[in-house]
Structure formats: structure tokens, C-alpha cells
N, C-alpha and C positions, 0 to 999 in steps of 0.2 A: 513544415517546421523541421529544422535541422536536428540531427541525432544528438548533438551536444546540448542544444537547448532543451530537448526532451529530457535528457539525463539530468540536467540542472534542475528542471522542475520536479522530477521524481525525487531527487536528492533533497530538495527543499521540503517536499512533503514528509520525507523521513525525518528530517530535523524537527519539524513541527510535532510529529508523533513522539519522538524522543522527549521533547519538552513536556508534552502532555503526560507521558509515562513518569517522568521525573516529578512532576507536580503531584501525580497520583501517589507515588512512593512517599513523598514528603507528607502528604496528608495522612497517610497511614501511621507515621511516626509522630504526628502532632498530638499532644496530650489533649488539646481542645478540638479534637477532630470533629469536623462538620460532616455528618453522614450523608446529607443531601449533596453537598459539594463533591464528596468522594464518588458518589454514584454518578453524578454528572460528568466528572472527569473520566470515569470508567467508560461510560457510554460514548463520550467524545473520542477517546483514544481508540476504542473498538471500531467506531464508524470511520475514523481517519485511516486506520489500517485497511479496512475493507475498500475504501475509495482508492487507496494506493494500489491495492491488488488489481482493482478494475482498470485503473489508468495504465498500469504496467502491462496487463494482458492486451489492452487496446493498442498500446504502442507496439507490442510484439506482433500482433496481427497485422497492423498497418505496414510494418517493416517487411514481414514475410510476403505480403501480397505485392508490395512495391518492388521486391527483388525478383518477382515472377518465377518462383520456384515451382517445381512440378506439383501437381495437385496432391499426389500421394505423400510427398514430403511435407507439404503444408499441413495436411491432416494429422500426420504423426506428431509433428512439432507442436501444433496447436493443442492437441489432446494432452501432450506432456506439460505444456505451459499452463493450461487451465487446471489440470490436476495438481500441479505443484503450487499454484497460486491460491487455490481454494481449499487445500487440505491442511489449513492452518489449525 
């Protein structure tokens, strides 16, 4: 898959997450707040963000290996990417 297509898919994921977060914010300001719906929105947005992180790290790993960088360089960059992605 081309890098532009991957970036497009990742951007699409982020837009969906933003939509979920906007819906979550609106539910907090709603006087007739449905607690169950708010919890579902929270869980969905949390899972979506986790899936985005996984997809991004996977894409990063695939790109590094396809560029055939040295093993030491890959290990350093991979550790940095994983730490950055999952220290949310």
C-alpha cells in the first residue's frame, strides 16, 4: 500500500475519533445526560485511539523494514516509536 493511502487511512481514523470525542463532550453538557450512552462513547473513543496507535506503529515498522535500515537503527527508532505511541 502506498504511503499516501496509509496516511489517508490514519487521518480518517483520527477524524472518527474526533467525532466520538465531540459526541462525548456534547453528552456531558446535555441536561438529559444518558450515563450509559456516555460510558459507551468513552469506551469507543478510548478503543479507537488505541487502534489508531497500533495502526500507526505497524505502519512505522513496515516502512522501516522496507527501507532496509541497519538493525541498530531500526531497534532504536522502533523503541522510540512504541514508547511514544503507548505512553498516552
